[in-house]
N, C-alpha and C positions, 0 to 999 in steps of 0.2 A: 322199340322205344316209341312211347306216346308223346306227340309234340303237335303243337299248330302254331301259327305265325303268332307272335308275340302282340297281344293288344295293349302291352302295359304303357305305352305312350299316351292311350286315350286313358287309361286307368289312373295314371298318376294325377292328370289334372282334375279328376273327378270333384276334388275339394273346392275347385274353383267355380264350379257350377252349382254346388249344394248350397252356397249362402246367396240365395236370391234377394234383391234389394225390393222395395216397397214400389208399388205403381206410382210414376211420377205423373204431373200434371200435362205433359206434353200429350200431343195427339198420339193415338195408336199407330204403331209402324210394326206389321208383320214380321219384319226382319228382326226386329228386336224381341227375340224369342223369350228371353228371360224377363222383358220389361223392366230393365234397369236404368232406362232412358238413353242407352247407347247402343249402336250397333257394332259389335267388335266380333273378334275371333272367339270370345267366350260363347255367343250364339252359334257360332259353328260348331265349336265343340260339343254344346249340348245335343245338336241335331246328331253329331257323329257318334256320340256315346249311345244314343238309341238305337241308331242303324247297326252299330256294332255290337249290341245285346250286352253292353256293359252296365248300362243303366236305364232303365224304363220308366218314362215320367207319366204318372197317372192321369195328367192333363195334357197328353202329346199332342192334341189338335192345335196346341200354340206353337208347335214345332213346324206349322205348316206355312213356311216363309212365302212359298209363291201362289198359295191359296188355290191349291189344286184338287182339295178332299183327300190327299194321300200323303203321308209322310214318307221320302225317300230321298235318295241322293239329290234329287233336283232342288230340295229345299236348302240344303247347304251350298250348292252351286249360286242358289239365288242371293243369299246373303254374301258369299264372297264376291260375287260381280258387284254389288252393292258397295263393298268395301274398296274395291279397286275402281271406282266409279264409272263402270262399263253399262251401257244400256243393256237391258234384260226384259225378255218376253219369253212366254211358255205357253203351250196349247197342247192338247191331245190330239193324236193322228189317228184316224180309222184306215187301216191299210188292208186294201182288198187282194184277194189271191193273184190278181193280175198284176200286182205290185203298183197299182194305182193308190195314191196317198191322199185322202182328203183332211184338211185341217177341222178340228171340232174345238170350238171355245171352251174353256173351263167353265162349269157352272157357278153362279154365284154362292157364296157361302151363307148358310142362314146362321141366325142367333141361336137355334137350338143345336146343341151339341150331342151327338149319339155316339158313345165310344163301345169298344167291343167289350165283353163280358170280363175279359181277363185284366182290364186297365188296373182295378183296384184288389185283385187277387194275387196275394202273395205267398199261398200255400205251396207251389213248387209241383212240379210232376217227377213222376219216376220213369226211368226209361232201361229199356234190357237191350242186348243186341248180340250179335255174333259175329266171330272173326275169321274170315276166310282162310288169311295167313296163318293164324295159330290152330286152325280147326278147333275153336273152343268158344263156348258162350263167354259173353262179356259180363262180368258181374254187374248187378241192378245198380243204377246210381240216380241221385235227385239233383235236378237244377232248381235252385229257389231264385226267381228274378229280385233283383235290387231295384226296388221301386221309390220313388220320391215324386211330390208334386214339383211341377217346374217353377211355381211360385206359391207361397203360402199366404200372400197378402192380396193376391188378385184373382178375382172371378174371371171364368171363362169368357174369351172375346168373342165377338162375332165371327166368325169367320167358317139226253134223248132226244130227239128231233123235236124242237120247239116252234120251228118257224115254218111249218108247212113242207114245202120242197126242201129236200136237202140240197142246199146251195153251197155246201163247203168247196172249196177248190184246192188246188195242190199248192201247198206252201212254198213261197219264194222270197227270201229275205234274210238279211244279215242276222237276224234273230234266230234263225233256222240253227246256226251253228251252236245255240245254247242249249238246244233240245237233244235228248239222247232217248234211245230204245231202251227199255227195261222188260224183258222177258216177255214179251206180248203187250205190254204197256207202254207209258212214257214217264219221262222224267224231266227234270231242268238242272242246269248247272247254276249253282249260288256260290260257289268258291273254287280256289285253284283245286282242291282235291275232293269238294263236297257236291253232291247231287241230291235234289229233293224228288220226292215222289210220293204217292199214296202208300199207306201200310199194307193194303190189300194186293198193292202189286208186287209185293215182296214176300208174302205169306201164304201158307196154307191154312186156313183157319186162323189161328194166332201163331203158328209156329214159324220162325223165319226158314224161308228157302235155303237150301245149302248150294244151289247151282243157279244163278241169275244171269242171262246174257245181256250185256249193257256195251251199247256202241253208239257212236257219233254221228251227225248228219253234216250235210254241206249246205250251201246257200240255196240251191235248187230243191231242198228237199228230200234228196237221196241219200242213203246210207254211204259213210265214207269208206272207200276200201281200205283194210286193214285197220279201221277205226274202232276195234272192239277194246273196251276197257277192262283192266284188272280190278275185280272187285277186292276191296281190303275189308272193310267192315259195313255191317247194316244194323241201324238202330232203329227202334220203334217205342212208342209209349208203352208202358208196361199194362195201362188201362184199355188198351185197343182190343175192341171185340168186333166181329163183322158187322153188327148193327150199330157201331157208334161212329157216326161221321165226325165228331167232335176230335177224336183221337187218330182219325184216319190219315195220318202223315209219316213220312220214313225218311231216313238219312242214309244215303249210300256214299261210302268213301271209297276212291280209287287211287291205285298207286300212281297213275299218270299225271302229269301238270297240266293243268286244265286252263292256264293262265292265258292261253293265247285264244281262247273260246270267249263267246258272248257270256255274260255272267248276268243272270235275272237278279235285279234288286228284290228284297223283301219289303214291302210297304204295308203300312197301317192305313185304313181307311176309315172315315168317319163321316157322320151326317149323311147316312145313306136312306133317306127318306125316298119315297116312291119318286116324286117329281124330279129329285136331283139327281138319284141314282140313274134315272132313265135317259139322262143326257151324257153319261159318261161312257165312251165306248171301251170294250173289251174285246180280246182276242183269245181263242183257245187253239193252240197247235199241238197236235200228236199224232200218233199212228193209229187210225182206226181199223179195226177189224173188218167193219163193214162200211159200204158206203152206197147212196141210193136211197130214195123216198122211202121203201120199204126194207131197208137193210137187207136186201137181198143179194147184193153184189159184194162178194168176200174180196178184201182187199188184202193179197198175200204179197205185195211188193214192198212191205214195210216202208211205204213212202208216206211222208208227212202231209197232212191235210191242216188247214186252218181255217175257221169261220170267225167272221165279227159279230158281235151283238151288243149288248148293253146290259148294265147291272140291272137286276129285276127287283133287288130288295135283299134284306138278310132275316133270316130265322133265329130269334132269340140272340143274336148277336155273336153266333159262332159258326153259322153256315152263310156261304154266299149264292144268290140266286141270279141267274143270268139267262140271256135269250140266246145262247150261241149252240147251234147243232153239234152234237156229239154222239157216238156211240162207244161200245166196248173197245179197249186197246187205246182211248185216250185218258182212261184214268191215269193219275198221276201228272197230268199236263198242266204246265202254268196258265192261270186265267189272270190275264195280264193286259196292263195299259201301255201304249207307246206315248213318250211324252215328246214334243220337240221343243228344245230350247234354243234361243238364239242371241248370243251376245258377241260383241267384237265382229259384227256382221258375218258369223259363222253358224251353222245349224249343228246341233247335237241332239242325239237321240238316245232317250234311256227307256229300258224295257222294266217294268215293275210287276212282280206277281202280288196280286191280291188275295189270290186263292190257290189250293190247289184241287184240280178237278177229281171229284169223287163218284158222282152218280147223276141219276135223273131220270131212269127207265120208268116209264108209267106216269111221269109227272109233266105239268104243265110248263116246267121250266127246268134246267139243268142246274147242278148245285156243286159246291166244293166247300173244302175246310178254309175258314177265313183265317188269313194270316194274323198274327198276334205277337204279343210280346215273346211267348213261350217258342213261336218259331224263330224269331230274331235270335234268341239266346241258344236255342238248339242247333240252329246250322250256322251261326256266326261266332259265338262265343262259348264252345263247348270243349272243355279240358279234357273230356273222357273219350275222345274219338282219336284215332290213328290211322295213316294212309301207308305204313311202313313197317 
């Protein structure tokens, strides 16, 4: 029986957000995401609808309440803290392999808004899949995003080894428990039964593999004993080809409940100009086949490694470029930011995947498939997937 956790609670209040008011004369407040002159739960609902994949706003940059260049759950946290009158601050963290964490201030948001190519595209995408439980192909299906402008009356507000020596180190952090091994490559947990990875990690050519080993890791970067997961289904875009990075993403569902593991958020980034992007730290954590400057040392231990770098830019707004070292085996890994939020004198950390690592051999940078409205809907609001 096909089922997913109900998102009805969010969908029911969709009508509340669809009627956006005109821009008031008051000063711009980034927490007032719909610009109706009041910071309220309706602003939180708008952000959560976007993150759940039930509605995708074509001007989603306005959802960036904490001004981080990325739309993720930290934005709804920011609005909620303002509603309850708590102090609030947010910054990026650059976490080194030795567990040292350095604070990186968020870059200023420029007046030029650069959105990804999918922002105004409502044509939808077709997907195919295979059920391991039924030993049968899943009928092709289409997901067409529900898009709308956040406000119809208000214009946009201001808001491969590439580093020389291979200086990746063994990963060690809480986020490791959200990383999984996927048949010689990498994936990451995005839901209680959902894992994101690259399409080429689970296919031979364009045919979905019939036997994929998937298991979990602990905080030290080592495989969990007995942590092998039972694959239920694999889904990929129908238009995926080996040469097309835009469609190089996949969804694995597993029978086991992953609610106790770290979940990576799916975030949408914008304003990725060279100057702004270079100040945003990112991390890539996965299981490399090789380590060492010349990729001569084979890593057969299935141990996680991580390297931090920065965003290098994006290509036609569907690919992400970055300066983090990787080799084969890290395909499907999350290209993510770590955000530290502080409210009520307590620190909270959020891990947000901005892209899925897909390649970089022979290039001056590594690259991944940029997260967009399609990924938010595919992983978070897909009625065509099952895990039992």
